[in-house]
N, C-alpha and C positions, 0 to 999 in steps of 0.2 A: 440417488447416489449421495453418500455422505461426504461433503467436501472437507469437513474437519478431520476425517481420518484417511483422506486420500494420500497415499504415500508418494504418488508421482508429483504432487504439489509440495509436499513436505517430506523429503527423503529422510530427515532425521527421525521420523517416526519408526523407521526400520531398526533403529538402534536398540540394543539391549540396555535397559535402564541400569542393570548391575555394572556394566562397563563404565557408564558415566559416574555412578556412585563410587566405584572402585578407584577410578582415577582421582576422585576428590578426597579419598581417604588419607593419603600420605600427608597432604597439607593439614588435614584435620588433626592428625596426631601431633604435628609440629605446633599447631595452634594450642593444643592442650599443654604441651611442654612449656611453651612460652607463657601461658597463663599461670603455670606453677611458678615460673621464675618471677613473674610480675607480683604474685602474691608474696613471695619471699622478699623481693626488693621493697615493696610497700611496708612490710612488717619491719624491715631494717630502718626504713625512713622514719617510721613512727617512733622507734626506740631512740634514734639519733635526735629527733626533735624533742622528745621528752627529756633526754639528757641535757640538751642545749638549754631548755627552759630551766632546768634545775641549776645548771651552771650560771645562768644569768641571775637567778635569785641569790646564789652564793656570792657572786661577784658584787652585787649591790650591798650585801651585808659584810663583806670581807674587809677587815682592817689591814691584814697582812696578806701576802700571797696574791695581791691584785694582778701582778704581772703574770704569775703562773696561771691564774684563772682566765686571764685574757688570752693566753696562749691556747688553753684548752677550748675556749669558745671559738677561736679562729680555726682550730683543728676540726671541731665538730661542724662548723659552717662548711669547711672544705669537704668533709664527709657527706654532708647533706647534698651539696652540689654534685658530687660524684654519683650518688644514688639517683638523683633526679635525672642526670644524664643517662645512666643505665636504664632507667624507666622509659625515657624517651626512645632509646634504641630498641627496647623490647616492644614498645607500642608500634614503632615502625615495622618491626619484624612481624608482629601480629597482622598489621595491615597488608604487608606483602604476601603473607601466607593466605590470607583471605582472597587477595587478588589472584594468587596462584590457583587456589581452589576454583574460583569462578572462571578463570581463563581456561583451566583444564576442561571444565564442563562445556564452555563455548567452543573449545578446540575439538572435542569429540563431536559436538553437534555440527560443527562446520567442516567435518571430515578431514581433520588434521591439517587445516590450512593455517592455523595460528600456533604451531608447535613451539616456536621460539618464545612466545609471550609467557607461558607458565614457567618455562625454564628460567627466564630473566627474573620473574617475580620470586621464584624459589631461591635463586642465587642471592638476590637482594635480601630476602627474608633471613636466610642462614647467615649472611654477612652482618646484618643488624643484630641478630641473636648473639653472634660471636662478640661483637663490640659491646653489647650489653653485659655479657658474661665477663669480659675483660675489665669493664668498669667496676663491676661488683667485686671482682677479685682484688682490684686495686684498693677499693674501699675497705674490704676485709683486712687486707694487710695494714692499712692505716689504722683501723680499729684495734688490731692486735698491738701495734706499736704504741698507740695512745694508752691502752690498758696497761701495758708494761711500764710506761712512763708514770702513770698515776700510782701504780704500786710502789715504784722506786721513790717517788715523792712522798708518799704516805709513810714509808719506812724511815726516810730521812727525818721527816717532821716528827714522827713518834719518838725516834731515838734522841733527837734534840730536846724534846720536852722531858724525856726521861732523865737526861743528863742535868737539866736545870733543876 
């Protein structure tokens, strides 16, 4: 008698593997979506950091507009903090989706005795994803406002120089 395949000792061996994998598929799709958002957030962070470094160099060499450059630096620091917060929420979301996927597998193996656990993990994962997206939306709005202010400032500066 093969004890390793005895279904009376291990009833979960009667389960169809496709049902376990099927249950784990939905969180896997959410994990993929979250990974895409993380890639986008990290790319935005790199661009903000690069712009901040350029502004710091400009600030060091600026004779005029130090106040304006200081405001831009403060704004870009705020943007970087927003993106970092969004990234933190997205990584939490990723962790909750992985937890949901694992708990779904354990739930199927445990004959549906842990049904609430994957639901809680999924709700937390979606909530963190929503918060991450909202933080990214706020940062994008700030970026657009910053860009418009820079254009307005450049137009004023150029027209002043043309009048002189």
